[in-house]
N, CA and C atoms of all chains as a GROMACS GRO file, in nm:
protein
  618
    1UNK      N    1   2.286   3.028  -0.583
    1UNK     CA    2   2.315   3.132  -0.485
    1UNK      C    3   2.206   3.133  -0.378
    2UNK      N    4   2.244   3.144  -0.253
    2UNK     CA    5   2.146   3.145  -0.145
    2UNK      C    6   2.061   3.272  -0.155
    3UNK      N    7   1.934   3.256  -0.116
    3UNK     CA    8   1.843   3.371  -0.119
    3UNK      C    9   1.879   3.474  -0.015
    4UNK      N   10   1.922   3.423   0.101
    4UNK     CA   11   1.943   3.509   0.218
    4UNK      C   12   2.081   3.486   0.275
    5UNK      N   13   2.130   3.587   0.346
    5UNK     CA   14   2.257   3.570   0.416
    5UNK      C   15   2.234   3.478   0.536
    6UNK      N   16   2.343   3.423   0.588
    6UNK     CA   17   2.335   3.323   0.694
    6UNK      C   18   2.245   3.361   0.811
    7UNK      N   19   2.269   3.479   0.866
    7UNK     CA   20   2.190   3.521   0.983
    7UNK      C   21   2.043   3.538   0.949
    8UNK      N   22   2.019   3.596   0.831
    8UNK     CA   23   1.881   3.617   0.787
    8UNK      C   24   1.812   3.483   0.766
    9UNK      N   25   1.884   3.391   0.705
    9UNK     CA   26   1.826   3.260   0.677
    9UNK      C   27   1.789   3.190   0.807
   10UNK      N   28   1.876   3.199   0.906
   10UNK     CA   29   1.848   3.134   1.035
   10UNK      C   30   1.723   3.194   1.098
   11UNK      N   31   1.709   3.325   1.086
   11UNK     CA   32   1.593   3.392   1.143
   11UNK      C   33   1.464   3.347   1.073
   12UNK      N   34   1.469   3.342   0.940
   12UNK     CA   35   1.350   3.302   0.865
   12UNK      C   36   1.315   3.156   0.896
   13UNK      N   37   1.416   3.070   0.908
   13UNK     CA   38   1.390   2.930   0.946
   13UNK      C   39   1.316   2.925   1.081
   14UNK      N   40   1.362   3.007   1.173
   14UNK     CA   41   1.300   3.012   1.306
   14UNK      C   42   1.154   3.056   1.295
   15UNK      N   43   1.131   3.161   1.216
   15UNK     CA   44   0.993   3.210   1.197
   15UNK      C   45   0.907   3.105   1.131
   16UNK      N   46   0.958   3.043   1.024
   16UNK     CA   47   0.878   2.944   0.952
   16UNK      C   48   0.849   2.821   1.039
   17UNK      N   49   0.940   2.789   1.128
   17UNK     CA   50   0.917   2.674   1.217
   17UNK      C   51   0.799   2.701   1.310
   18UNK      N   52   0.768   2.828   1.332
   18UNK     CA   53   0.660   2.865   1.425
   18UNK      C   54   0.526   2.885   1.354
   19UNK      N   55   0.520   2.858   1.224
   19UNK     CA   56   0.393   2.877   1.152
   19UNK      C   57   0.286   2.788   1.214
   20UNK      N   58   0.166   2.844   1.229
   20UNK     CA   59   0.057   2.769   1.293
   20UNK      C   60  -0.030   2.694   1.194
   21UNK      N   61  -0.013   2.721   1.066
   21UNK     CA   62  -0.085   2.646   0.963
   21UNK      C   63  -0.001   2.649   0.836
   22UNK      N   64  -0.021   2.550   0.748
   22UNK     CA   65   0.062   2.545   0.627
   22UNK      C   66   0.030   2.658   0.530
   23UNK      N   67   0.130   2.695   0.455
   23UNK     CA   68   0.117   2.802   0.356
   23UNK      C   69   0.165   2.750   0.221
   24UNK      N   70   0.080   2.767   0.121
   24UNK     CA   71   0.119   2.725  -0.015
   24UNK      C   72   0.149   2.848  -0.100
   25UNK      N   73   0.257   2.840  -0.176
   25UNK     CA   74   0.290   2.944  -0.273
   25UNK      C   75   0.255   2.890  -0.411
   26UNK      N   76   0.156   2.953  -0.474
   26UNK     CA   77   0.120   2.914  -0.610
   26UNK      C   78   0.189   3.012  -0.706
   27UNK      N   79   0.285   2.962  -0.779
   27UNK     CA   80   0.362   3.046  -0.870
   27UNK      C   81   0.300   3.040  -1.008
   28UNK      N   82   0.270   3.155  -1.065
   28UNK     CA   83   0.220   3.164  -1.202
   28UNK      C   84   0.331   3.221  -1.287
   29UNK      N   85   0.385   3.137  -1.375
   29UNK     CA   86   0.499   3.183  -1.454
   29UNK      C   87   0.456   3.252  -1.583
   30UNK      N   88   0.331   3.229  -1.623
   30UNK     CA   89   0.281   3.297  -1.742
   30UNK      C   90   0.316   3.225  -1.870
   31UNK      N   91   0.276   3.286  -1.982
   31UNK     CA   92   0.307   3.226  -2.111
   31UNK      C   93   0.457   3.232  -2.136
   32UNK      N   94   0.498   3.174  -2.245
   32UNK     CA   95   0.642   3.172  -2.276
   32UNK      C   96   0.699   3.312  -2.262
   33UNK      N   97   0.813   3.319  -2.196
   33UNK     CA   98   0.870   3.448  -2.158
   33UNK      C   99   0.901   3.540  -2.277
   34UNK      N  100   0.852   3.662  -2.266
   34UNK     CA  101   0.900   3.769  -2.351
   34UNK      C  102   0.967   3.867  -2.255
   35UNK      N  103   1.098   3.868  -2.249
   35UNK     CA  104   1.163   3.951  -2.147
   35UNK      C  105   1.124   4.097  -2.164
   36UNK      N  106   1.088   4.164  -2.052
   36UNK     CA  107   1.055   4.305  -2.061
   36UNK      C  108   1.176   4.388  -2.104
   37UNK      N  109   1.147   4.509  -2.156
   37UNK     CA  110   1.255   4.597  -2.200
   37UNK      C  111   1.357   4.616  -2.088
   38UNK      N  112   1.483   4.602  -2.121
   38UNK     CA  113   1.587   4.623  -2.021
   38UNK      C  114   1.616   4.501  -1.936
   39UNK      N  115   1.541   4.394  -1.960
   39UNK     CA  116   1.558   4.276  -1.875
   39UNK      C  117   1.674   4.188  -1.920
   40UNK      N  118   1.737   4.222  -2.032
   40UNK     CA  119   1.845   4.142  -2.089
   40UNK      C  120   1.795   3.998  -2.104
   41UNK      N  121   1.867   3.903  -2.053
   41UNK     CA  122   1.823   3.765  -2.074
   41UNK      C  123   1.767   3.702  -1.946
   42UNK      N  124   1.718   3.785  -1.853
   42UNK     CA  125   1.664   3.731  -1.729
   42UNK      C  126   1.529   3.665  -1.755
   43UNK      N  127   1.515   3.541  -1.711
   43UNK     CA  128   1.388   3.470  -1.718
   43UNK      C  129   1.318   3.492  -1.584
   44UNK      N  130   1.228   3.589  -1.582
   44UNK     CA  131   1.167   3.628  -1.455
   44UNK      C  132   1.085   3.514  -1.394
   45UNK      N  133   1.019   3.434  -1.481
   45UNK     CA  134   0.941   3.322  -1.430
   45UNK      C  135   1.029   3.220  -1.359
   46UNK      N  136   1.142   3.188  -1.422
   46UNK     CA  137   1.234   3.091  -1.360
   46UNK      C  138   1.293   3.146  -1.231
   47UNK      N  139   1.318   3.276  -1.229
   47UNK     CA  140   1.371   3.338  -1.107
   47UNK      C  141   1.267   3.332  -0.994
   48UNK      N  142   1.140   3.353  -1.031
   48UNK     CA  143   1.034   3.347  -0.931
   48UNK      C  144   1.025   3.207  -0.872
   49UNK      N  145   1.037   3.106  -0.957
   49UNK     CA  146   1.035   2.968  -0.909
   49UNK      C  147   1.150   2.946  -0.811
   50UNK      N  148   1.268   2.997  -0.846
   50UNK     CA  149   1.384   2.980  -0.756
   50UNK      C  150   1.359   3.046  -0.621
   51UNK      N  151   1.300   3.166  -0.623
   51UNK     CA  152   1.273   3.236  -0.497
   51UNK      C  153   1.178   3.153  -0.409
   52UNK      N  154   1.069   3.105  -0.470
   52UNK     CA  155   0.969   3.032  -0.390
   52UNK      C  156   1.022   2.896  -0.344
   53UNK      N  157   1.097   2.831  -0.432
   53UNK     CA  158   1.160   2.704  -0.394
   53UNK      C  159   1.257   2.728  -0.277
   54UNK      N  160   1.333   2.836  -0.288
   54UNK     CA  161   1.430   2.869  -0.182
   54UNK      C  162   1.362   2.897  -0.050
   55UNK      N  163   1.250   2.967  -0.054
   55UNK     CA  164   1.179   2.997   0.071
   55UNK      C  165   1.119   2.869   0.130
   56UNK      N  166   1.063   2.783   0.042
   56UNK     CA  167   1.001   2.660   0.092
   56UNK      C  168   1.103   2.567   0.157
   57UNK      N  169   1.228   2.579   0.115
   57UNK     CA  170   1.333   2.497   0.177
   57UNK      C  171   1.360   2.538   0.321
   58UNK      N  172   1.310   2.655   0.361
   58UNK     CA  173   1.340   2.705   0.495
   58UNK      C  174   1.237   2.664   0.599
   59UNK      N  175   1.131   2.595   0.555
   59UNK     CA  176   1.032   2.553   0.654
   59UNK      C  177   0.939   2.446   0.597
   60UNK      N  178   0.912   2.342   0.678
   60UNK     CA  179   0.826   2.234   0.630
   60UNK      C  180   0.684   2.282   0.604
   61UNK      N  181   0.646   2.391   0.669
   61UNK     CA  182   0.509   2.440   0.655
   61UNK      C  183   0.486   2.520   0.528
   62UNK      N  184   0.592   2.541   0.451
   62UNK     CA  185   0.578   2.620   0.329
   62UNK      C  186   0.600   2.530   0.208
   63UNK      N  187   0.500   2.527   0.120
   63UNK     CA  188   0.512   2.446  -0.001
   63UNK      C  189   0.492   2.536  -0.122
   64UNK      N  190   0.527   2.485  -0.238
   64UNK     CA  191   0.510   2.566  -0.359
   64UNK      C  192   0.473   2.475  -0.475
   65UNK      N  193   0.404   2.533  -0.570
   65UNK     CA  194   0.376   2.463  -0.695
   65UNK      C  195   0.366   2.566  -0.805
   66UNK      N  196   0.376   2.519  -0.929
   66UNK     CA  197   0.381   2.609  -1.043
   66UNK      C  198   0.268   2.579  -1.139
   67UNK      N  199   0.205   2.682  -1.189
   67UNK     CA  200   0.114   2.670  -1.303
   67UNK      C  201   0.153   2.777  -1.403
   68UNK      N  202   0.116   2.756  -1.529
   68UNK     CA  203   0.152   2.856  -1.630
   68UNK      C  204   0.066   2.981  -1.618
   69UNK      N  205  -0.064   2.964  -1.637
   69UNK     CA  206  -0.154   3.079  -1.636
   69UNK      C  207  -0.282   3.046  -1.558
   70UNK      N  208  -0.273   3.033  -1.426
   70UNK     CA  209  -0.394   3.001  -1.348
   70UNK      C  210  -0.493   3.117  -1.352
   71UNK      N  211  -0.620   3.086  -1.324
   71UNK     CA  212  -0.723   3.190  -1.320
   71UNK      C  213  -0.688   3.295  -1.214
   72UNK      N  214  -0.724   3.420  -1.244
   72UNK     CA  215  -0.708   3.525  -1.144
   72UNK      C  216  -0.572   3.590  -1.142
   73UNK      N  217  -0.487   3.558  -1.238
   73UNK     CA  218  -0.354   3.618  -1.243
   73UNK      C  219  -0.344   3.706  -1.369
   74UNK      N  220  -0.353   3.838  -1.354
   74UNK     CA  221  -0.347   3.924  -1.473
   74UNK      C  222  -0.206   3.953  -1.521
   75UNK      N  223  -0.106   3.932  -1.434
   75UNK     CA  224   0.033   3.965  -1.468
   75UNK      C  225   0.124   3.848  -1.428
   76UNK      N  226   0.237   3.840  -1.498
   76UNK     CA  227   0.331   3.730  -1.472
   76UNK      C  228   0.474   3.780  -1.471
   77UNK      N  229   0.564   3.718  -1.397
   77UNK     CA  230   0.532   3.612  -1.302
   77UNK      C  231   0.464   3.672  -1.179
   78UNK      N  232   0.401   3.585  -1.104
   78UNK     CA  233   0.334   3.628  -0.982
   78UNK      C  234   0.325   3.509  -0.889
   79UNK      N  235   0.301   3.539  -0.763
   79UNK     CA  236   0.283   3.430  -0.666
   79UNK      C  237   0.165   3.463  -0.577
   80UNK      N  238   0.081   3.363  -0.556
   80UNK     CA  239  -0.032   3.375  -0.465
   80UNK      C  240   0.008   3.308  -0.334
   81UNK      N  241  -0.016   3.378  -0.223
   81UNK     CA  242   0.023   3.326  -0.091
   81UNK      C  243  -0.104   3.272  -0.026
   82UNK      N  244  -0.109   3.141  -0.002
   82UNK     CA  245  -0.234   3.073   0.031
   82UNK      C  246  -0.229   3.000   0.165
   83UNK      N  247  -0.298   3.054   0.266
   83UNK     CA  248  -0.306   2.983   0.394
   83UNK      C  249  -0.386   2.854   0.376
   84UNK      N  250  -0.333   2.743   0.420
   84UNK     CA  251  -0.401   2.614   0.404
   84UNK      C  252  -0.437   2.587   0.258
   85UNK      N  253  -0.362   2.645   0.166
   85UNK     CA  254  -0.389   2.624   0.024
   85UNK      C  255  -0.508   2.702  -0.030
   86UNK      N  256  -0.568   2.788   0.054
   86UNK     CA  257  -0.688   2.864   0.015
   86UNK      C  258  -0.649   2.997  -0.049
   87UNK      N  259  -0.718   3.035  -0.156
   87UNK     CA  260  -0.692   3.165  -0.218
   87UNK      C  261  -0.752   3.275  -0.131
   88UNK      N  262  -0.665   3.351  -0.065
   88UNK     CA  263  -0.710   3.458   0.024
   88UNK      C  264  -0.703   3.594  -0.046
   89UNK      N  265  -0.677   3.594  -0.176
   89UNK     CA  266  -0.671   3.721  -0.248
   89UNK      C  267  -0.542   3.796  -0.226
   90UNK      N  268  -0.435   3.724  -0.195
   90UNK     CA  269  -0.306   3.788  -0.167
   90UNK      C  270  -0.202   3.742  -0.270
   91UNK      N  271  -0.147   3.840  -0.343
   91UNK     CA  272  -0.049   3.807  -0.448
   91UNK      C  273   0.068   3.904  -0.444
   92UNK      N  274   0.177   3.858  -0.501
   92UNK     CA  275   0.290   3.946  -0.533
   92UNK      C  276   0.312   3.932  -0.683
   93UNK      N  277   0.295   4.041  -0.755
   93UNK     CA  278   0.312   4.040  -0.901
   93UNK      C  279   0.450   4.096  -0.935
   94UNK      N  280   0.529   4.015  -1.005
   94UNK     CA  281   0.667   4.053  -1.032
   94UNK      C  282   0.759   3.979  -0.939
   95UNK      N  283   0.885   3.998  -0.962
   95UNK     CA  284   0.985   3.926  -0.882
   95UNK      C  285   1.022   4.006  -0.758
   96UNK      N  286   1.008   3.948  -0.641
   96UNK     CA  287   1.043   4.021  -0.519
   96UNK      C  288   1.194   4.025  -0.495
   97UNK      N  289   1.258   4.114  -0.565
   97UNK     CA  290   1.403   4.131  -0.549
   97UNK      C  291   1.434   4.199  -0.417
   98UNK      N  292   1.553   4.178  -0.370
   98UNK     CA  293   1.612   4.257  -0.261
   98UNK      C  294   1.520   4.280  -0.143
   99UNK      N  295   1.502   4.406  -0.111
   99UNK     CA  296   1.424   4.442   0.008
   99UNK      C  297   1.283   4.384   0.002
  100UNK      N  298   1.227   4.373  -0.119
  100UNK     CA  299   1.089   4.327  -0.132
  100UNK      C  300   1.073   4.178  -0.101
  101UNK      N  301   1.183   4.106  -0.094
  101UNK     CA  302   1.173   3.967  -0.048
  101UNK      C  303   1.110   3.965   0.092
  102UNK      N  304   1.137   4.070   0.169
  102UNK     CA  305   1.079   4.081   0.303
  102UNK      C  306   0.927   4.088   0.300
  103UNK      N  307   0.871   4.148   0.195
  103UNK     CA  308   0.725   4.153   0.185
  103UNK      C  309   0.667   4.014   0.164
  104UNK      N  310   0.736   3.934   0.083
  104UNK     CA  311   0.688   3.798   0.059
  104UNK      C  312   0.702   3.713   0.185
  105UNK      N  313   0.814   3.728   0.253
  105UNK     CA  314   0.832   3.655   0.380
  105UNK      C  315   0.725   3.700   0.480
  106UNK      N  316   0.700   3.829   0.486
  106UNK     CA  317   0.597   3.881   0.577
  106UNK      C  318   0.459   3.826   0.544
  107UNK      N  319   0.430   3.814   0.415
  107UNK     CA  320   0.300   3.758   0.375
  107UNK      C  321   0.289   3.612   0.418
  108UNK      N  322   0.398   3.536   0.403
  108UNK     CA  323   0.397   3.396   0.445
  108UNK      C  324   0.373   3.386   0.596
  109UNK      N  325   0.440   3.472   0.671
  109UNK     CA  326   0.424   3.467   0.817
  109UNK      C  327   0.280   3.499   0.857
  110UNK      N  328   0.222   3.599   0.791
  110UNK     CA  329   0.083   3.635   0.825
  110UNK      C  330  -0.012   3.523   0.784
  111UNK      N  331   0.013   3.466   0.666
  111UNK     CA  332  -0.072   3.355   0.620
  111UNK      C  333  -0.064   3.236   0.715
  112UNK      N  334   0.050   3.220   0.778
  112UNK     CA  335   0.072   3.106   0.867
  112UNK      C  336   0.021   3.126   1.008
  113UNK      N  337  -0.037   3.242   1.035
  113UNK     CA  338  -0.090   3.269   1.169
  113UNK      C  339  -0.232   3.216   1.180
  114UNK      N  340  -0.266   3.160   1.296
  114UNK     CA  341  -0.403   3.114   1.317
  114UNK      C  342  -0.497   3.233   1.334
  115UNK      N  343  -0.446   3.342   1.391
  115UNK     CA  344  -0.526   3.463   1.411
  115UNK      C  345  -0.454   3.580   1.346
  116UNK      N  346  -0.530   3.676   1.289
  116UNK     CA  347  -0.465   3.791   1.225
  116UNK      C  348  -0.384   3.872   1.325
  117UNK      N  349  -0.281   3.940   1.274
  117UNK     CA  350  -0.196   4.020   1.363
  117UNK      C  351  -0.246   4.164   1.375
  118UNK      N  352  -0.353   4.199   1.305
  118UNK     CA  353  -0.406   4.336   1.314
  118UNK      C  354  -0.460   4.362   1.454
  119UNK      N  355  -0.464   4.490   1.492
  119UNK     CA  356  -0.524   4.531   1.619
  119UNK      C  357  -0.673   4.492   1.619
  120UNK      N  358  -0.726   4.470   1.740
  120UNK     CA  359  -0.868   4.431   1.747
  120UNK      C  360  -0.956   4.542   1.690
  121UNK      N  361  -0.915   4.668   1.710
  121UNK     CA  362  -0.994   4.780   1.656
  121UNK      C  363  -0.998   4.773   1.503
  122UNK      N  364  -0.884   4.736   1.444
  122UNK     CA  365  -0.878   4.727   1.298
  122UNK      C  366  -0.968   4.615   1.247
  123UNK      N  367  -0.967   4.503   1.318
  123UNK     CA  368  -1.051   4.390   1.277
  123UNK      C  369  -1.199   4.429   1.284
  124UNK      N  370  -1.234   4.505   1.387
  124UNK     CA  371  -1.373   4.550   1.400
  124UNK      C  372  -1.409   4.643   1.284
  125UNK      N  373  -1.315   4.726   1.244
  125UNK     CA  374  -1.341   4.817   1.132
  125UNK      C  375  -1.357   4.740   1.002
  126UNK      N  376  -1.276   4.638   0.982
  126UNK     CA  377  -1.288   4.557   0.860
  126UNK      C  378  -1.423   4.485   0.854
  127UNK      N  379  -1.474   4.451   0.972
  127UNK     CA  380  -1.606   4.386   0.978
  127UNK      C  381  -1.714   4.476   0.921
  128UNK      N  382  -1.689   4.608   0.923
  128UNK     CA  383  -1.790   4.703   0.876
  128UNK      C  384  -1.795   4.712   0.723
  129UNK      N  385  -1.696   4.656   0.657
  129UNK     CA  386  -1.696   4.664   0.509
  129UNK      C  387  -1.820   4.595   0.453
  130UNK      N  388  -1.889   4.665   0.366
  130UNK     CA  389  -2.008   4.604   0.307
  130UNK      C  390  -1.991   4.578   0.157
  131UNK      N  391  -1.867   4.596   0.109
  131UNK     CA  392  -1.839   4.557  -0.030
  131UNK      C  393  -1.693   4.515  -0.041
  132UNK      N  394  -1.660   4.453  -0.154
  132UNK     CA  395  -1.522   4.405  -0.173
  132UNK      C  396  -1.430   4.521  -0.210
  133UNK      N  397  -1.306   4.513  -0.164
  133UNK     CA  398  -1.205   4.614  -0.195
  133UNK      C  399  -1.082   4.545  -0.253
  134UNK      N  400  -1.027   4.605  -0.358
  134UNK     CA  401  -0.904   4.554  -0.418
  134UNK      C  402  -0.793   4.655  -0.394
  135UNK      N  403  -0.696   4.614  -0.315
  135UNK     CA  404  -0.582   4.701  -0.284
  135UNK      C  405  -0.462   4.658  -0.369
  136UNK      N  406  -0.410   4.752  -0.448
  136UNK     CA  407  -0.286   4.728  -0.521
  136UNK      C  408  -0.181   4.823  -0.463
  137UNK      N  409  -0.068   4.768  -0.427
  137UNK     CA  410   0.038   4.850  -0.370
  137UNK      C  411   0.160   4.839  -0.460
  138UNK      N  412   0.196   4.950  -0.523
  138UNK     CA  413   0.314   4.951  -0.610
  138UNK      C  414   0.438   4.964  -0.524
  139UNK      N  415   0.535   4.877  -0.553
  139UNK     CA  416   0.659   4.873  -0.475
  139UNK      C  417   0.777   4.867  -0.571
  140UNK      N  418   0.895   4.891  -0.518
  140UNK     CA  419   1.018   4.869  -0.594
  140UNK      C  420   1.116   4.799  -0.501
  141UNK      N  421   1.219   4.737  -0.558
  141UNK     CA  422   1.306   4.653  -0.475
  141UNK      C  423   1.396   4.729  -0.377
  142UNK      N  424   1.412   4.859  -0.395
  142UNK     CA  425   1.503   4.930  -0.303
  142UNK      C  426   1.428   5.036  -0.227
  143UNK      N  427   0.334   4.760   0.267
  143UNK     CA  428   0.276   4.647   0.196
  143UNK      C  429   0.213   4.548   0.291
  144UNK      N  430   0.282   4.529   0.404
  144UNK     CA  431   0.234   4.424   0.494
  144UNK      C  432   0.097   4.455   0.552
  145UNK      N  433   0.068   4.583   0.572
  145UNK     CA  434  -0.066   4.617   0.625
  145UNK      C  435  -0.175   4.576   0.528
  146UNK      N  436  -0.151   4.600   0.398
  146UNK     CA  437  -0.249   4.561   0.298
  146UNK      C  438  -0.267   4.408   0.302
  147UNK      N  439  -0.156   4.336   0.309
  147UNK     CA  440  -0.165   4.190   0.318
  147UNK      C  441  -0.241   4.146   0.444
  148UNK      N  442  -0.211   4.211   0.555
  148UNK     CA  443  -0.277   4.172   0.680
  148UNK      C  444  -0.428   4.192   0.670
  149UNK      N  445  -0.468   4.302   0.607
  149UNK     CA  446  -0.612   4.327   0.589
  149UNK      C  447  -0.675   4.219   0.503
  150UNK      N  448  -0.604   4.178   0.398
  150UNK     CA  449  -0.660   4.077   0.307
  150UNK      C  450  -0.673   3.941   0.377
  151UNK      N  451  -0.571   3.905   0.455
  151UNK     CA  452  -0.582   3.776   0.526
  151UNK      C  453  -0.691   3.780   0.632
  152UNK      N  454  -0.718   3.901   0.686
  152UNK     CA  455  -0.816   3.913   0.794
  152UNK      C  456  -0.959   3.925   0.743
  153UNK      N  457  -0.976   3.968   0.618
  153UNK     CA  458  -1.111   3.993   0.569
  153UNK      C  459  -1.131   3.932   0.431
  154UNK      N  460  -1.238   3.856   0.416
  154UNK     CA  461  -1.267   3.799   0.284
  154UNK      C  462  -1.309   3.906   0.184
  155UNK      N  463  -1.340   4.025   0.234
  155UNK     CA  464  -1.381   4.133   0.145
  155UNK      C  465  -1.261   4.208   0.084
  156UNK      N  466  -1.141   4.182   0.134
  156UNK     CA  467  -1.023   4.256   0.088
  156UNK      C  468  -0.927   4.165   0.013
  157UNK      N  469  -0.885   4.211  -0.105
  157UNK     CA  470  -0.777   4.144  -0.179
  157UNK      C  471  -0.660   4.241  -0.184
  158UNK      N  472  -0.538   4.190  -0.178
  158UNK     CA  473  -0.420   4.279  -0.179
  158UNK      C  474  -0.310   4.219  -0.266
  159UNK      N  475  -0.257   4.304  -0.353
  159UNK     CA  476  -0.149   4.261  -0.441
  159UNK      C  477  -0.036   4.363  -0.436
  160UNK      N  478   0.085   4.316  -0.418
  160UNK     CA  479   0.203   4.401  -0.439
  160UNK      C  480   0.237   4.392  -0.586
  161UNK      N  481   0.264   4.505  -0.647
  161UNK     CA  482   0.301   4.507  -0.789
  161UNK      C  483   0.437   4.573  -0.802
  162UNK      N  484   0.531   4.496  -0.856
  162UNK     CA  485   0.667   4.548  -0.870
  162UNK      C  486   0.668   4.648  -0.987
  163UNK      N  487   0.681   4.776  -0.954
  163UNK     CA  488   0.659   4.883  -1.052
  163UNK      C  489   0.755   4.874  -1.171
  164UNK      N  490   0.879   4.834  -1.147
  164UNK     CA  491   0.978   4.831  -1.256
  164UNK      C  492   0.946   4.723  -1.359
  165UNK      N  493   0.879   4.618  -1.314
  165UNK     CA  494   0.849   4.508  -1.407
  165UNK      C  495   0.723   4.531  -1.487
  166UNK      N  496   0.640   4.623  -1.439
  166UNK     CA  497   0.515   4.653  -1.510
  166UNK      C  498   0.508   4.804  -1.533
  167UNK      N  499   0.604   4.855  -1.613
  167UNK     CA  500   0.617   5.000  -1.627
  167UNK      C  501   0.496   5.067  -1.693
  168UNK      N  502   0.429   4.995  -1.784
  168UNK     CA  503   0.314   5.058  -1.850
  168UNK      C  504   0.201   5.082  -1.750
  169UNK      N  505   0.175   4.980  -1.670
  169UNK     CA  506   0.070   4.994  -1.568
  169UNK      C  507   0.110   5.103  -1.467
  170UNK      N  508   0.237   5.102  -1.427
  170UNK     CA  509   0.284   5.202  -1.331
  170UNK      C  510   0.269   5.343  -1.388
  171UNK      N  511   0.297   5.355  -1.517
  171UNK     CA  512   0.284   5.488  -1.580
  171UNK      C  513   0.138   5.530  -1.587
  172UNK      N  514   0.051   5.434  -1.622
  172UNK     CA  515  -0.093   5.467  -1.632
  172UNK      C  516  -0.147   5.516  -1.498
  173UNK      N  517  -0.092   5.461  -1.390
  173UNK     CA  518  -0.142   5.498  -1.257
  173UNK      C  519  -0.054   5.605  -1.192
  174UNK      N  520   0.035   5.662  -1.270
  174UNK     CA  521   0.114   5.776  -1.222
  174UNK      C  522   0.203   5.743  -1.104
  175UNK      N  523   0.266   5.627  -1.110
  175UNK     CA  524   0.350   5.586  -0.997
  175UNK      C  525   0.486   5.655  -1.008
  176UNK      N  526   0.509   5.752  -0.921
  176UNK     CA  527   0.639   5.820  -0.915
  176UNK      C  528   0.708   5.793  -0.783
  177UNK      N  529   0.630   5.757  -0.683
  177UNK     CA  530   0.686   5.729  -0.551
  177UNK      C  531   0.624   5.599  -0.503
  178UNK      N  532   0.696   5.527  -0.420
  178UNK     CA  533   0.642   5.402  -0.364
  178UNK      C  534   0.654   5.406  -0.212
  179UNK      N  535   0.572   5.331  -0.142
  179UNK     CA  536   0.459   5.257  -0.198
  179UNK      C  537   0.348   5.350  -0.244
  180UNK      N  538   0.288   5.321  -0.359
  180UNK     CA  539   0.168   5.391  -0.403
  180UNK      C  540   0.050   5.298  -0.383
  181UNK      N  541  -0.050   5.346  -0.312
  181UNK     CA  542  -0.166   5.262  -0.282
  181UNK      C  543  -0.279   5.295  -0.380
  182UNK      N  544  -0.328   5.192  -0.447
  182UNK     CA  545  -0.435   5.205  -0.546
  182UNK      C  546  -0.551   5.119  -0.495
  183UNK      N  547  -0.668   5.180  -0.487
  183UNK     CA  548  -0.785   5.106  -0.439
  183UNK      C  549  -0.888   5.098  -0.550
  184UNK      N  550  -0.926   4.977  -0.584
  184UNK     CA  551  -1.022   4.955  -0.694
  184UNK      C  552  -0.980   5.030  -0.820
  185UNK      N  553  -0.851   5.028  -0.849
  185UNK     CA  554  -0.800   5.088  -0.971
  185UNK      C  555  -0.777   5.237  -0.966
  186UNK      N  556  -0.803   5.298  -0.852
  186UNK     CA  557  -0.787   5.444  -0.841
  186UNK      C  558  -0.672   5.478  -0.744
  187UNK      N  559  -0.571   5.553  -0.793
  187UNK     CA  560  -0.461   5.589  -0.703
  187UNK      C  561  -0.513   5.670  -0.584
  188UNK      N  562  -0.465   5.636  -0.465
  188UNK     CA  563  -0.517   5.702  -0.344
  188UNK      C  564  -0.412   5.782  -0.271
  189UNK      N  565  -0.299   5.719  -0.239
  189UNK     CA  566  -0.194   5.794  -0.170
  189UNK      C  567  -0.060   5.725  -0.187
  190UNK      N  568   0.046   5.800  -0.155
  190UNK     CA  569   0.183   5.746  -0.158
  190UNK      C  570   0.237   5.742  -0.016
  191UNK      N  571   0.315   5.641   0.011
  191UNK     CA  572   0.387   5.636   0.139
  191UNK      C  573   0.318   5.549   0.242
  192UNK      N  574   0.401   5.504   0.337
  192UNK     CA  575   0.350   5.419   0.444
  192UNK      C  576   0.279   5.505   0.548
  193UNK      N  577   0.172   5.452   0.604
  193UNK     CA  578   0.101   5.521   0.713
  193UNK      C  579   0.077   5.420   0.826
  194UNK      N  580   0.057   5.469   0.948
  194UNK     CA  581   0.031   5.376   1.060
  194UNK      C  582  -0.101   5.300   1.040
  195UNK      N  583  -0.112   5.188   1.111
  195UNK     CA  584  -0.229   5.100   1.093
  195UNK      C  585  -0.364   5.171   1.109
  196UNK      N  586  -0.386   5.250   1.215
  196UNK     CA  587  -0.519   5.314   1.228
  196UNK      C  588  -0.551   5.404   1.109
  197UNK      N  589  -0.450   5.477   1.061
  197UNK     CA  590  -0.471   5.566   0.947
  197UNK      C  591  -0.495   5.486   0.819
  198UNK      N  592  -0.423   5.377   0.805
  198UNK     CA  593  -0.442   5.290   0.688
  198UNK      C  594  -0.587   5.240   0.683
  199UNK      N  595  -0.634   5.192   0.796
  199UNK     CA  596  -0.773   5.143   0.802
  199UNK      C  597  -0.871   5.255   0.774
  200UNK      N  598  -0.845   5.373   0.832
  200UNK     CA  599  -0.936   5.486   0.810
  200UNK      C  600  -0.946   5.516   0.660
  201UNK      N  601  -0.832   5.515   0.594
  201UNK     CA  602  -0.830   5.552   0.452
  201UNK      C  603  -0.897   5.447   0.364
  202UNK      N  604  -0.874   5.319   0.392
  202UNK     CA  605  -0.938   5.221   0.304
  202UNK      C  606  -1.089   5.214   0.329
  203UNK      N  607  -1.130   5.238   0.453
  203UNK     CA  608  -1.274   5.238   0.479
  203UNK      C  609  -1.339   5.360   0.415
  204UNK      N  610  -1.268   5.471   0.412
  204UNK     CA  611  -1.322   5.591   0.348
  204UNK      C  612  -1.337   5.568   0.197
  205UNK      N  613  -1.254   5.481   0.141
  205UNK     CA  614  -1.260   5.454  -0.002
  205UNK      C  615  -1.370   5.353  -0.036
  206UNK      N  616  -1.420   5.286   0.067
  206UNK     CA  617  -1.517   5.178   0.041
  206UNK      C  618  -1.657   5.235   0.010
   0.00000   0.00000   0.00000
């Protein structure tokens, strides 16, 4: 089944064609699947692979690879979005169903930019950070 | 979500993860996730809901 509807897919292809640097998706599928409660027989790791494979098919600048349990991944499945293959500390933990697929596409687009899309004022404020910050954002698919 | 990602790509000091709440219900429960997006900074719940970029930056810097 296609990830996106025709019009959406064409738009994402257009966006991915404009990426200014390559983006790698590192998929961590985790240990052998124990389906979460209520998950029936869904293999979330395999679904994550399908999502990332499907997105990579939409642009030459997007590649993907799979590891079982790479360092730095506390939850599975998950995907690390890596500009030029570099770990920038950006992940999506869980399967980006439905609306949340847009978050993953948005992360790829940002990773593929040569310059950040934040306002210059925001960039100046981030420069003021004198320690590391870990932002976790809880989301749901709808 | 995208603002958090943009901050992480822009700054080596920031890491950002989206966590699908339904798939990690125990963690979501521990952090009292009843509304999304819920923003958690360094393991501490901070606020719910989307905010404009200047306010987002103000809040994460205040947490630093």
